[in-house]
N, C-alpha and C positions, 0 to 999 in steps of 0.2 A: 493512412488505416482510413477506411472507408469513415464515410459522413453518416451523422444519424441522419434516420428517416425523421421530416417533418411530422411529427404525432400533435395531436389539436382533439381536445374535448367540443361535444357539441349537444346542448341543452333547448326544449323547447319549454317556452315560458306557461307557468300553469297560470291555476287563479289569483288576484291581486295582482297591483303593480310596485313591486318594492325597486330600490335603487338598481344598477346597473351593478357596481361591483357590491353589495351584497348581497345580490340571486348567484352571482357567481363564487362568492365568499359561501354561499350557502352551500353549493353546487359539491364545489371543493374545498370541504375546511381542514385539512392539512396541508392547505395555503393562504400563510398570511395576508392579511385586506391591505397592506401595505402594498406587498408583493402585486398582488393582483390589481389595486392603483397603478400601479406604474407598467402592467400588462396594458392596462386601459388605455393610459396614457402614451403610450406606445405604436396605440392599431393593434396588438394583437390580441384583442380584445370586439369582436365582431357581431352586428346586430342585423339581419336577415345579410351582411355581404359589406355592412357601412359601418362605420365607425360610427363613435359615439361618445360621451363623457362619464364620469361613473357617477353624475349624476340620475342620468338620463332614465326614464322610466317604463320599460321593455312594456307592450299588452299579452295580453293572453294568443298564442298560437307561436311570437315573436321565435326565429331560431338563432341563439345565443351559439357562437365558434369560439374556443379560447387557444390559440396558440402558447404551448406553456414555457419551450424554451427558448424563444430567440431573443428573446427582450431580458433574458436573466443572466448580464453580462459577468455578475459573480461568482457563480456555480459554473463548473465543467460542462462542456457540453458533450454531450451523450451519444457515446461511437459502439458502432456494431460491431467488439472486441470481444473473442470467447473466453469463457470465466474456467475455471476449476475450482466447483467450488465444495469445500470438504464440509462445511457446517453451515445453516443459513436457520431465523429465527427472525420473531419482529425485532428483535433488540438487536443483532449484529449479523455479521459474515464474516468468512473465515475462507479465504480464498490460498489455491497453491499457487502466486505468483514466478510467470516463469523466467527465465536469463532474459536479458534486453528490456525489458517492459522497465519503463519511467514508472515513478508509483503515482507522482503529479505531477499536471504540468508546473515550469519554470516559465523566468523569462525568456527563455530563447525555443521553449518546447513546448505549447497549448497543446497538442492532441496526442492521441496515439498513449495515451496512460493510463494505469491501471483506473483513475481515478473517473478519466471520460469512460473505460468501459463500465462501472459500477454507475454510473449515475443512468447508464443505458439499460442494465440490467434491473434497477429500481425500478424505473418507469415502467419498462415490459412485465414486471413480476405483479407491481404495486398499483400502478397504472397513477403515483404517485409521485414529485418531484424530492424525492429524499435528497437531500445532498450527505457525501461518505463522509465519514468522522474518521479521519486518519489523529490513531493512536501512536500505531511508532511505523518506522520508515525499513524499505529494506534499500539498499543501491541496489541500481539498477540493471547489473551483474548477476545480484547476489538472490538465485530462487526459493522457493518455499512458501512458509509458512506467515501469514497477514493477517489480522484481524483488524475488521474495521466496525464501526458502531451506527447505527444505524439512529441511534434517539440522542437525545442532548443528553437524557439522566444516563444511559448507555457508557457514554462519552466519556463524561464526568466522573464517573466510577471504574473505568475503566482505564483512564489515566492517572486517576490517585493510587490507581492499584500497580501502574504500571513505576510512578515514582516512590512508591512504596517499598519497590522490589520484589512484590510478593508474587509475581511472575517467571515464570520457569520457562526463558530459551535456550532450545540446544539444538544447536549447528555442525554441520558435519566441512573439514578444508581437506583439502590432499595437499601437503606443506612439501616443501623439498628438504632433503634429507631424510635423515630415520634419527626418530628422536626415542631417545634411552631410557628415559623413565617412563612406569607405563599408566603414570597421572603425575599432576602438580598443579600449583599457582601460577601465574602471571601476576606481578603486584607494580604497576610501575604508574604514577601520574600523565598524564595526558592532553593537553594544553594546546591554546593554537598562535602559532607563531606566522604573523602576517608579511614577514621581510624572507620568511622562509617556502619552497616547491618543494612537497605537500605542507600547506601550512599544520595538517595536525599533525604533533608529534610526540614522544615523550619528554618528558623536560621537568623538574623540581619546581616550579611554581602552577603545575598544570591541577587538574581535578584528580580525586584518588578513582582511581582503574582497574578492578580486580578480572581475571579471566583466569577460571578451570580450565585443566584441559584434560584429556583421558585417552588415551592411544587404544582406536579397532582394528587394526589393521597395520603391520609393517610389511613396507618392497623393497626392493633391495637400495634403490637409492630415494625409495618417498614413504611417507607416512600417513595413514588417514587419521584424523583427529577429533574428536567429539570437541566441540569448544563451546564453554555457559559462563558469558559477560553476567557478573554479580554486578556491574554496572553499565551504563549505559551511553559510554563516550564513542564520540564519534570517533568511524573506522578503526576501533577498540581491537576487534578479533584483527583485523588485515595487521596496525600496529604491535600489538605484542607479539602475534607471531614472529614476524621480522624479527622482535628486539632478543628473543632467545633462539637468534639463527635459522629457525625456520619459517622463511617467508612462506604463506599461501603461493601456488603455483600461477602464475600468468598474471600476479598483480602489477601492474602497470606504474604502479607512484609508492607501494611504498618495502619493495624487495629491497632489499642494501645489494642483493647480488645475484646472477643471472643465473639462473638452473642450466647446466650443465647438457640438459636432454631436451630444451625448451624449444630447439630446432625441429628437433623430430615427433616431439611430442604434440608440436603445432598448437600449441590454444589459442580462444581465443577472448580469453576475458578471466578475471581471479574464479579459482575453482572452490567458492563458498556455496554453504546450502542451510540456508534455516531449514532444517528437518521440525524439528516437533516444538509446540506450544503447547505450556500447562497452566490453565486459568483459571479463577472462577469465574462462572455466569455473573453479569451485572445483578442480572435479574432474578434470578433464584438461587443464587450463593451455590450452584451444584458446579464441581469440578468438573472442566472441557482440556480433554486430555488431546492434541491434534497433530498427526503427522503429516505431512509430507514427503512424497517418494521423491528417492535422488532421479533430477533429473539425466534422459538417455545421455548429453553431453557428455556426464561426472560420471559415467557409467561406462562410458566406452573409454574415456583416458584411462581411468583403473585399469582396466585392461591393457592398455596399450603399458603403463606404467608398472604391470606384473610382469609385463614378458622383455622389457629391458635385462639386456644382459650381464 
């Protein structure tokens, strides 16, 4: 992924002689004083091109340059990665995450993630270093709707709504085999077994996990399902679909049997899409019902599945 543009602010000092840290804080009110002082210490705040201490008092006409991201080791580096934005205001942003995009940096991958893309977008649109507040996550190869908070208050409220199961999440999945029942529930606890791979699996001592499913379309040897997780366990949908004998196509970890058409279908990843998210806006309470169109790769696979004889 391309590296972010080196962005900076420049200000001219007016009347009075405030301390350098207080002057910068007044120009950038959404940046904490602690962070500003860290930037000064790291040489990211320059007076007429020269480093200065936080207590330095610039004079009228002095030029103050502030580099915002290079010293912020705790935040994701902003990267110019395109975003498919479904909704955005000052409280939150909802995007359609593509297949292959990691949600946030990991210990192995520090760049090229949704969080990096959001950091850049926030900077470009508001000129403020807003840290993306992840409320939930999607697997790298799961596409679809994901909501991110832009304020601490919105993050707390949305997180509470997710915990209290006030958020409806609807997914689409192409599964192996023909599901006979038009609708049903999968109720099976999921836990982590560190001795086995994959670690997450159905086990008696696991946490309660409940998934609703509904058949959207049947094919000769496959089914398109709508899945609604009523709990939020790790890899819940993939594990539950496999449990009922209909693993999600292309799942490299949880499919206990290989689909007989896997070679001709040539799948690169599991076929799961977060199509719809329904929740109350954290500030206004208004119901937001946001949908993401199925990715082209999944639509193409449906066409191939439909033509299997």
